[in-house]
N, C-alpha and C positions, 0 to 999 in steps of 0.2 A: 465391550467396555461397560463396567458396572456403574450405575448411578448417573445422575445428571452433573454435567460440568458447568462451571461458571465461565462464561465467555464474554469478554469485553471487545466491542467493536469500536475502533477509532475512526472518526469520520470528520473531515474538514469541509465546511461549506461557507466560506466567507464571501462577502459581496454577492454577485449574481449566481454563484454556484448553488445557492439554495434551491434553484430550479430542479435539481436532480434528487433532492432529499426524499420527497414524498414517495416516489416510485421505488427508490432504493430500499427504504424501510419496509414497504409492503412486500417486495420481492425477497428480502432477507428473512422476514418473519415467516414467509411461506416455504422457503427452500434451504436456508443456510443453517446447518446444524440445529434443525428445528426441535430435536428431542431434548435440547439442553437450555439452560437459563442464560439469556443474552441481555447484556446492558449496552446501550449505545452512548458513547461519549462523543457528543456533537460539538465541535469547535466552530463557533459562528459569531458574527457581529450582528446578526439579524435580531430584531426585537422579538419576533415571534417565528416559530417554525411549526410545521405540521407535527402532530403527535407529541408535542412538548409536555402535554399533561399525562402521558403514559408513564407508568412506574419504571419502565425499562429504558427511558430516555433521559439522559443527563445533559442538559444544555450548558455549555461552558463558553463564556464570552472570550472571543479571540478577535482582536482588531485585524483588519485587512492590512497586510504588510506590503502588498504590491509584488509584481513579478520581478525576479523569480523567488522572492523570499516567502511567499505564501506556500510554496512547495519545499524550498530548501530548509526552512526552519521547522518542519513538521516534528522532528524528534524533540526539539525544545518544548513544543506544545504538549506532546505526549508526556514528557517528564514532569510537566507542571501538575500532573495527576498521579505521579509515581506512587505515593503512599496508598492511594485507593486501588490502583491497578495491581498492586502486590497481592490483593485479596482474591484475584481471579486465577483460574487454572490456565487459560489461554487468552492471548491478546491478538487481534487481527486488525490491520489497517486496510481500509478499502477506499480507493479513489472515489471522489464524489460521483463520477459518471458511470459507475459500475451498476449492473443490473443482473440479478440472479435469474437464470432461465430454467434450470433444472435443479433437482435436489443435490446439495453438496453435503456429503456425510462425513463420518469420522476418518475416511481415507486420507483426508488432507492433514490430519493432525500429526505433527512431527514428534517422533520419539526422542527423548532426551539423549539416549545413547547412540542410536543408529543415525540420527539426523542432527545431533547437536541442539535439539529443541527449536530449530528454526525451519520455516517453510517459505519458499519464494516461488514465483511463477515465471516460466519461460517467456522471454520477450517474443511476441508473435512476429515481429519484423525480422528476426534473426535466428529463428529456430533451425533453419537449414543452412546457416552460414558457418564459415570457419573463423577462427580466432582473429586473424588479421583483418577481417571485415567488421569486427565488433567496434562500436563507437565508445570504447573505453576512454577514460581520460588519460592522455599520453603526456601530460605536463608533469615533468619530474618535480616541480616545485609544489604540486598539490598533494595533499594526503590521500587523494583518490587515485593517484597515479598507478597505472598498471602497465608494466613494460610489455613490449611485443613478445608474443610467445607464451605469456602467462594467461591463465583462465581458459576454461573450456565451455562456458555457457554465458549467455547474457540474460540476466533476469530483468524484468520490468519493475518499475517502482510502484505500480498501481495496486498491487495486492501482495501482502506478506504478513507473516505472523509467527507465533511461537508460544512456547511455555512462558508464563509471565516473567519468571526470573531471567530466562535466556533472552527474551525480547527486550526487557528493560536494560539488561547489560548491553545489548546491541545499540539501543537508543543512546545510552550514555557514551559509548565509544564514538558513535557517528556524530553526535552533537559536539563532542570534544574536537574531532577532526575538522568539522565544518567551521568551528570558531577559530581553530588554528589557521585555516585557510583565509578566513575573513580578516584576521589580524594582519595578513600579508596581502590583502586586497586581491585574493584569489577566490574565484567561484568555479567549482568543478563543471566540466563540460555539460553534463546532464544532471547537474544539481544533486539532489538526494539520491537519484538513481545511480549516479556514478559512484557515490560513496558506498551505497549498498553493494554494488558489484565488487568493489575493492574489499569490503568486509568479508564476503563469503569465500574469497580465494584461500585455499588451504584449510578450510573448515568443513565440517560435516553439515549437511542441510538436506531438506527434502525439496525437490524441484517438481512443480506441477506443469503438465503439458499445456499446450495453447488453448485447449477447450475450456480451461479455467481462466483464461484472459483472452477473449476472442473479440477482435475489433469489428464493430458494426460495418456491414457492407463489404467486408473482405471475403476472399475465396481461398480458404486453406482446406483443400479437399480432405486431408487426413483428419480434420477436427470439426468440420462444419456440421456434421450429422449428430454431434453430441455436445453442443455448446452448453457449458455449465454457467459461465459468467460472461456476460457481454459487456464490452467497453463501448458505451454510447458515444457517437461521433460528435465531439465538441465543435467541430468545424461546420456541422450541419446548421442550416438556417432555422430549423425547429428549436434549436437551443440558443440561437443568437450568434454562434460563431466564436472563435478564439478571442478576437478583439473585444467583443461585447462582454464575454465572461470575465476577462482579465481587467476590464476597465473599472 
């Protein structure tokens, strides 16, 4: 791939989730598409964050919405920066608790034609399961509804991306679907993740294996020797646990 690409990294750390930001940034700078120009769009309600003085860090005020809206409304957050994001080649969303462990190169970049410009990551809890075991949203009243027998993969919501045009189009459609559900007092089973899984059905996309989204402390023999991206355990006492982080 000739020349440097412009990469936007979308990162949400409202409330106590700022605990993850410092090490995420350091690991991303070291390992993630390091040959290219990266800009971090950090959505936070914190007055100050590490590295906010860096030229490649753009801090955007985002009030804490409470659970589950801090995750459900992420596409609205991204779209608030739509005009600026159009100027990038690729956009990537990274969960706050991700940590890059090895170099992640251009192999993750989705081709516009072969992959529809979108890349998602295999859900590590269901990589060896069959469709009937996937926790898709089975509520026919939700726009995230997936009937039994449809879908052959469960992707996780914690890491995804794409070409800027394709990713923005995805965000717009998912935002519309989420608001349609909310107008009917419906929240999809696994929030934004349920909507993402509905979106990719019948579409082209690149799917990354579990070493690109590997949970801390798990034992997945096929992937543990080559962990590219670690999911830090939010339940761990060293991070305060789920209740602390969501409070």
